[in-house]
C-alpha positions as CSV (number, residue, x, y, z in Angstrom):
1,M,0.0,0.0,0.0
2,E,1.3,3.4,-0.9
3,A,1.8,6.0,1.8
4,Q,-0.9,8.3,0.3
5,D,-3.4,5.4,0.4
6,A,-2.5,4.8,4.1
7,H,-2.9,8.5,4.8
8,I,-6.3,8.6,3.1
9,L,-7.4,5.5,5.1
10,A,-6.2,7.0,8.4
11,E,-8.1,10.2,7.8
12,L,-11.3,8.3,6.7
13,Q,-11.1,6.2,9.9
14,R,-10.7,9.4,11.9
15,D,-13.6,11.1,10.2
16,G,-15.6,9.1,7.6
17,R,-18.0,12.0,7.0
18,S,-15.4,14.3,5.5
19,T,-16.1,15.7,2.1
20,N,-13.7,14.8,-0.7
21,Q,-12.4,18.4,-0.6
22,E,-11.7,18.2,3.1
23,L,-10.1,14.8,2.8
24,A,-7.9,16.0,-0.2
25,D,-6.8,19.0,1.8
26,R,-5.8,16.9,4.8
27,V,-3.8,14.5,2.8
28,G,-2.3,17.1,0.5
29,M,-3.8,15.9,-2.8
30,S,-6.0,17.4,-5.5
31,T,-9.6,16.6,-5.1
32,S,-9.7,14.5,-8.3
33,A,-6.6,12.4,-7.4
34,C,-8.0,11.9,-3.9
35,W,-11.4,10.8,-5.3
36,R,-9.8,8.4,-7.7
37,R,-7.7,6.8,-4.9
38,V,-10.7,6.5,-2.6
39,R,-12.7,4.9,-5.4
40,A,-9.9,2.5,-6.1
41,L,-9.6,1.5,-2.4
42,E,-13.4,0.9,-2.5
43,E,-13.2,-1.2,-5.6
44,Q,-10.3,-3.3,-4.3
45,G,-12.3,-4.0,-1.1
46,V,-9.9,-2.2,1.1
47,I,-12.7,0.1,2.1
48,Q,-15.6,-2.2,2.7
49,G,-18.2,0.5,3.8
50,Y,-18.9,3.4,6.0
51,A,-20.6,3.3,9.4
52,A,-21.4,5.4,12.5
53,L,-19.5,4.6,15.7
54,V,-22.1,4.2,18.5
55,D,-21.5,4.5,22.2
56,R,-23.0,1.2,23.3
57,E,-23.9,2.3,26.8
58,R,-25.6,5.5,25.7
59,A,-27.5,3.4,23.2
60,G,-28.8,1.2,26.0
61,F,-26.4,-1.8,25.8
62,A,-25.0,-1.9,29.3
63,M,-23.4,-5.4,29.2
64,S,-20.7,-6.8,27.0
65,A,-18.9,-10.1,27.3
66,I,-16.3,-12.3,25.6
67,I,-17.6,-15.8,25.1
68,H,-15.1,-18.6,24.7
69,V,-16.7,-21.5,22.7
70,S,-15.2,-25.0,22.2
71,L,-16.8,-27.4,19.8
72,E,-17.2,-31.1,20.4
73,R,-15.7,-32.0,17.1
74,H,-14.4,-30.0,14.2
75,D,-16.8,-31.7,11.8
76,H,-17.5,-29.4,8.9
77,R,-21.3,-29.6,9.6
78,F,-20.9,-28.3,13.1
79,V,-18.4,-25.6,12.1
80,D,-20.4,-24.4,9.1
81,Q,-23.6,-24.3,11.1
82,F,-21.9,-22.5,14.0
83,V,-20.4,-19.9,11.7
84,S,-23.6,-19.3,9.8
85,R,-25.8,-18.9,12.8
86,V,-23.3,-16.6,14.7
87,R,-23.1,-14.3,11.6
88,D,-26.9,-13.9,11.8
89,R,-26.9,-12.7,15.4
90,Q,-26.9,-9.0,16.0
91,E,-25.6,-9.4,19.6
92,V,-22.4,-10.8,18.2
93,L,-20.1,-7.9,17.2
94,D,-17.0,-10.0,16.6
95,C,-16.3,-13.7,16.1
96,F,-12.8,-15.0,15.9
97,A,-11.6,-18.6,15.2
98,T,-8.6,-19.0,17.5
99,T,-5.9,-21.3,18.8
100,G,-5.7,-22.2,22.4
101,D,-8.3,-23.5,24.8
102,A,-11.3,-22.3,22.9
103,D,-12.1,-22.7,19.2
104,Y,-14.0,-19.4,18.9
105,H,-14.1,-16.1,20.8
106,L,-17.2,-14.0,20.5
107,R,-17.6,-10.4,21.6
108,V,-21.3,-9.9,22.5
109,V,-23.2,-6.8,23.5
110,V,-26.7,-6.9,25.1
111,R,-28.9,-4.6,27.2
112,D,-28.4,-6.3,30.5
113,M,-27.8,-9.6,32.3
114,A,-31.3,-10.9,31.7
115,A,-30.8,-10.3,27.9
116,Y,-27.4,-12.1,28.2
117,N,-29.0,-15.1,29.9
118,H,-31.7,-15.2,27.2
119,F,-29.0,-15.1,24.5
120,L,-27.2,-18.0,26.1
121,D,-30.4,-20.1,26.7
122,T,-32.1,-19.5,23.4
123,F,-29.1,-19.4,21.1
124,V,-25.6,-20.5,22.3
125,F,-26.7,-23.5,24.4
126,R,-28.9,-24.7,21.5
127,L,-26.2,-24.8,18.9
128,P,-25.2,-28.3,17.9
129,G,-21.7,-29.5,18.6
130,I,-20.9,-27.1,21.5
131,R,-18.7,-28.8,24.1
132,H,-17.9,-25.9,26.4
133,V,-18.8,-22.3,26.8
134,R,-17.1,-19.8,29.1
135,T,-17.9,-16.2,29.6
136,N,-15.8,-13.2,30.6
137,V,-17.9,-10.2,31.4
138,I,-16.2,-7.0,30.3
139,L,-16.1,-4.7,33.4
140,K,-14.5,-1.7,31.7
141,E,-13.4,-0.9,28.1
142,I,-9.9,0.4,28.3
143,K,-9.5,0.6,24.5
144,S,-11.8,-0.5,21.8
145,S,-11.4,0.4,18.2
146,I,-12.4,-0.8,14.8
147,A,-9.8,1.4,13.2
148,L,-6.5,0.0,11.9
149,P,-3.3,1.4,13.2
150,L,-2.4,3.2,9.9
151,T,0.3,5.7,10.3
152,P,1.1,7.6,7.1
153,K,4.8,7.9,6.4
154,R,6.1,11.4,6.9
155,R,7.6,13.0,3.9
């Protein structure tokens, strides 16, 4: 990735609502060159979309947790069904296939403990092939970001 592309991405992560003119000014490019680079990054799939960052607590989602899930077997039917069903759940913000004690780590956000228990009882515990589930409740978010650590090279 070229330094200008990294600079554009860093600026868009900082403020995705910038106009093309504002973005071009901040990265030191002409508006047409900046627009072409942004379009190319979108077409290449580097930029996958634009979204609003929401404060989960102010939006009414007081509880978040990391769920560690181990499967009974790594049979493709269980894995495929697990992945498919997890992707469909709005409570699951992130799902990572990992090494170590658990096969998957899910970051989940819900309104409260009752909603979390409901999520476990009606979804997680009913998934086929689940061997073990462990929860770590997030007490405090020290740092949470969806932005990549892109640092444009200084000229």
